[in-house]
N, C-alpha and C positions, 0 to 999 in steps of 0.2 A: 451328745454334748450336754453337760449339766446346765441347769438354769443359772448357776452362779458363774459359769465360764463365760469369758468375753467372746462375742461373736467374731470370727475371723473376717477381715475385710479384704475383698479382692477388687482391685482397680482394673477395669477393662478399657483398653484404648483402641479405637477404631475410627473410621470415617463414616461408615454406613451402619445403620441400625434400624430395625422395624419402627415405623411402617414403610421405610424405604424398601423397595422390592428386591434389592440386590441380595444374592444368595449368601454372600459372606456375612451380612448383617443378621440374616435369619439363623444361620448356624451359631453365630455368637450368642444370639438371644436364647437359643435352645440350651446352650451350655450354661449361660448365666442363670436361667430359670432353674435348671437342675442344681446348680450350686446353692441357690437360695433355698431350694427344697431340702438340701442337705444341712442347712443351718448357717450358711455363710451370708455375709452382708456384701452385696455386689453393687459397685458403682460403675456406671458406664459413661465415658466421655466420647461424644460423637458429633457429627455435623448437624447443624440445624436446618440444612437444606438438602434436597435430593441430590444424589450423586450423579445420576443420569440426567435428571431434569431439575436444575437449580431453582426453577420457579416454584417448586414444591417446598412449602415451609412446614416444619414440624414443631411441636411444643418444646419450648426451651427446657422445661422441667416436667418429668413424667415418672410415674411408678407403674411398671408393666410386669405383671406376674411376680411382684415383689422386688423387681430389679429397679434400682434408682438410676435414672437416666438424666444426664446433663448434656444438652445439645449446645454447641458452640457456634457463634456467628462467623461470617466471612471465611468459611472453610469449604465451600463448594461453589465453583463457578462453571460447572459443566465439564464435558469431556471433549470440547472442541479442538483443543491442541495440547501438546505435551507441556509447553510453558505455562498455560493456564492451569493445568492440573498440578504442576509443580508448585505454582504460587499458592494454590488452595491448600496443598499438602503442607507447605511451610507454615502458613497461617494457623492451620489446625495443630501442627506440632508445637508451636510456641505456646498456644493456649493450653494444650494438654500438659505441657511441662509445668506451667504456672499452677494449674489446678492440682496436678499430681503432687507437686512439692508441698502443697498445703492441705492435702487430704488427711484428715485425722485418722488415727488408729489403723494406718495402712499395714497390711501383712504381706501381700504379694501382688504381682502385676501380671496380667494376661494381655498379650498383644498379638495381633495378626499383621499381615503385610499390606493392608489396605488403609491408607496409602503407604508407600515405601518409607515415608518419614516417621510413621508411628513408632517403629522400633528405636529410632533415635531418641524420641521422647521417653520411651521406656528405659533406655540405658541411662539417661541423665537422672530420671527419677530414682531408678534403682541404685545408682552410684551415691546420690546424696542421701537417700533414705535408708540405704543398706537393706533393700528388700529383694527377694528373688523374682525372676522372670520366667514365665512359661511362654515360649515363642511358638505360635501356631503359623507355620509357613504355608500360606495359601497360594502364593506364586513367588517367582524369583526375579529380582532386578539387581543389577543391570542386565541380567541374562535375557530378559524379555525384550528390552530395547535393543540389545546387540543383535539378537536373532532376527528381529524385525527390520534391521537395517537403520534404526534411528540414530544409533551412535556406534562408534568403533570400540572394540575391546581394549585398544591401547589408549583411548581418549582419557582425558583428565576426569570427566564425570564418572566414567566406568571404573577407573582406579579408585576413586573416592568411595563409590558405592561398595566395591568389593572390600575395601578396608573396613568400612562400617559393618558389612556382613560378617567379617571375621570377628569384629568386636562383639556384636550381639550374640553370635554363636558361642563365643567364649563365655560371655557373661550369663547366658541363660542357664537356669537350673535344669529345665526340661525343654525339649524341642519336639514338635510334632510335624512330621512330613507326611504328605498325602499319599504318596506312592513310592515304589522302589526306585523309579527313575529320578524323582525329585530328591530322594535321600542321597543317591549317588552324586548328584550335582552338589549337594551341600557338603558331602565328605571331601570333594575336591577343593572346596574353599577352606574347610577346617575339619579335622578329624574329630567328629562329635558322635561317633557311633555309640559310645557308652551311655549317652544321655538322650539319644534320639529314639522316638517311637514312630513307627510307620503305621498310619491309620487313615483310611479314607474318610471323607465327610459322609454323613448319613443322609439318606433321602428323607424327605418330610413325609414319612409313611403314615403319620397320623392325619395327614391332610390329603393323601392320595389313595386311590383304590381303583381296581378294574371295574369300569362301568361299560356295559354293552351299549353300542350305538343306539339301539332302540330305546334305551332308558336314559339317554343323555340329553338334557334340555339344552346344553350349550351347543352340542352338535346339531340338534334340530333347528336352533336359531341361526347358526352360522354356516352350515354345510348342507348342500342339496342332497336329497336322497340318492343313494347309489354311488356317490363319489368315493374314490379311493384317495385318502389324504396322506401326503408326505409332509410332515410337520417339523419345522425347526422352532423351538420355543426356548427363549432365554436371551442372555446377552449376546449381541453380535459384536465381537471384538476383533482387533487386528490379529489375534492369535487363533481365532476360530473362523477362518474364512469359509464362506459358502458359495464362492464364485463358480466352482465346477458344477454343482447341482443347479445353481441358478441358470447357468448357460444351458445345461441339459434341459431344464424346464422350457426354455424358449424354443428348443427344437422338438418338443413333445406336445405342442399345442393341438396337434391333430389326433392325439391319443384320447379316445373317448373315456370319460369317467375318471380322469386323473387330475388331481388338484394339489398345488403346492402352497402351504401356509407358512409364512415367516412371521412369528410372533415374538415381540420383545422390543428391545432398544439397543443402544450402544453405538459406537462409532462406525461399526460395520453395517449398520442398518441403512446408512446413507446409500450404499451400493444397491441394496435391494430396492429402495424407494426410487432412486434415480433410474434404475433399469425399468421399473414399472412405468414411470412417467414417460420414458423415452420409447420403449417397445410396446407398451400397452398389451401385454400378453393376456390371453383369455383364461389361463389356467393357473395364475399366480396371484396371491393376495398377501398384503402386508397388514399386520394388526399390532397394536401396542401391547405392552405388558398387561396380562390379565390379573384381576384382583386375586390375592392369595387364597381367599376363601372359595374361589371358583376353580382353583388350579386343577383339582382332580377331574373336573368336567372338561376343561380345555385340553389337558394332556390326554385324556381318554378318547377325545374326539379324533385322534390320529389313528391311521392304520399302521404306519411305521414312523419312527422318530429319527430324524437326521441329527447326528452328533458329529461335530467337526473338531479336529485336533490339527493345528498347523504342523507341517512337516518338521520345522526347525524348533518347535517349542515343547517337545516331549521332555517331561521332567521340569519344565519351567512353569507351566500352568497345568491345572488338573481339570479333566472333563466332568465337572460336577453335574451337568444337566443329564448325563446318562442315567443317573440314579432315579430321577423322577420318572423317566420314560420306562425304566425297568419296573418301578413300583406299581405303575398302572397296567402292567402286563402287556406292553407293546414291544415288538421286535425293533432292532436297531439297524439303521443304515449308517455305518461309520465312514466318514470322509476324513481320512488321515492315514498315517503310516502304520506299518506293522514291523517291529513290535512297538507298542505303547500300552499304557494302562488300560485304555478303552479297548484296544484289540485283544488284550488278555481276557477281558470280560466277555467280549462278543464271540470270539472264536473258540475259546476253551469251553464255553458253556453252550455253544451253538444257538445263540439268540439273535443272530442277524448276519449282516453282510459287511464287507469292507471294500472300499474303493479309494483310489489315490487322487490327491489333488492334481488338477490339470488334465486328467484323462476323461474328457467329456463323453467320448464314445462309449467307454466302459461304464460310465455312470448311467447312460441311457439304457444300455443293455441290462444292467443290474436292476434298474427301476422297473423295466418291463418284466423282468423275471419275478420281482417282488409282487407286482400287481397281478401276475398270473398264478401266484402261489395259492393253492387251495386255502380257503379261510380256516379250516381246522388246523392246518399246519402252522399258520400264523398264530392262531390261538395257543397252540402247544409251545411255540417259541416264547410267547408272552408269559405262559405259565412257568416255563423254566426261568425266565428273567425274574419273575416274582419270587420264585423259590430261592434264587441266589440272594435276593434282598432279605428274605426272611431268615435264611441260614447264616449269612455272612455280613449283612449290611444294615441290620435293623437300627432304627434310631435309638431304641431303648438300650441296646447293647453298646453301640459305638459312642453315644453321648455319655453313657455311664462310664465307659472306659476312659473317655477323654477327661471327664471330671476327676477320675482317679489320678490321672497324670497331673492335673492342676493341683490336686491335694498332695502330690508327690507320694502317692501310694503304689503306683504302677511304673 
C-alpha cells in the first residue's frame, strides 16, 4: 500500500475480546492484529465486561497490537440463563449498530456468531452503509438451542433465527465455516457453497509448546509427583458435557496415581463443582481458567487431554480445545460421536482414543488402558499430534489464509 493510499478500515463485531479468556475473542484478536500488520485500520466493538464472569471489567478504550478497541457497557450479565444472555446480546447489538452506523471511513465488516445477535447488527450496518460482510461462523443457532432441547425447531424463535440466518448468509460477501459438518448445516439453510471457505481455527501455537513434566513449574506446583493426569481445559458448555468421564472418575478413586483435573469455566462447570461438593472424590480437582501466558505450562501438565463433543451438536459447535492439546504434544481422549471433526483428527492420525457419551464402563476401561500405555507410546502419539498442527493447522498459515478471505483474496 502506498503512503498516499487511504488505509482500509475493518469494523469487527464481537462480544468477547482479550483480555477476556474466551477462545473466540483470542482468535478474533489474532486476525485483527494480522490485518493491522498488513496495513489495515481495525476497530473492534466488544463488551466491557467478562463473558463468563461479568464482574470482570475491561478498559472502555484500548489499543492492543495496533487494534482499536471500544468496549460497550451493559452487554454481559453472565451465562446464568438463556434469557439473561439474550438480554445482554440485544443490548450489545443495539450499541454496535449505533457505533457502526457512525464509524467513519468504513470499508468492510467482520462478524462472528458470539453472541448470535452480532450478525444482525452487521446486516443493518452493511445495509445502511453498503459495505461487505465477512461472516465467521463459530457456532450455529438456533441449531444449538434446538439440539440441546431448549427450544423446538417449529417454535417461533427458531423460525425467526433461521430466517435471520438465511439473510446474513445471503448478504455476506465471504463465509468461513470451521469444518465440513458445519458447512453442510449451512448449506441446508442456504446454498452458499460458492462463497464459503472451510477452515478450522488455529491453535495458539506461539503460546504453547511441549514441555516435559520435569521442566514444568505449573505441574510441580499443582500436581504430585508420579500422578497420571487426565485434564479437561477450557469452557464447560451445554454442548461439551463431561458427565461420562466425571462419573467414571468417581468409580476410579481406588486407582493409584490417577487424577482428573477440570480447568476452566462455563455453565457446565457447575456439574463438576456440585459433584465435588457432594461426593468429595479424592482423585478429582476443579480449577478456574488459567492465565493465557501460563497456558503452555498448564496444558503440558496433562498426560492425556479430554475433549468433549455433544452427540447432537456435530457441525453446530466446533471442538476448538483439541488444537491446544495437540500443540503441546499430548494424546486425546475424545468423548463424543464418530464421525465428527474431532474424531477425524484423532482416529485418522492415531493420536488418541474415542468413547461415547453415557458409556461409563467403556470410559473406565479406556482410561485404564491409557494409564497403562507405555510412556514412549504416549509421547509418540503426542509428537504425531504436533506434526499435524505444524503441517495443517499452524497459526501462521491459517490466520494468514483467514485474513486473505477478509481481504477477498481467497
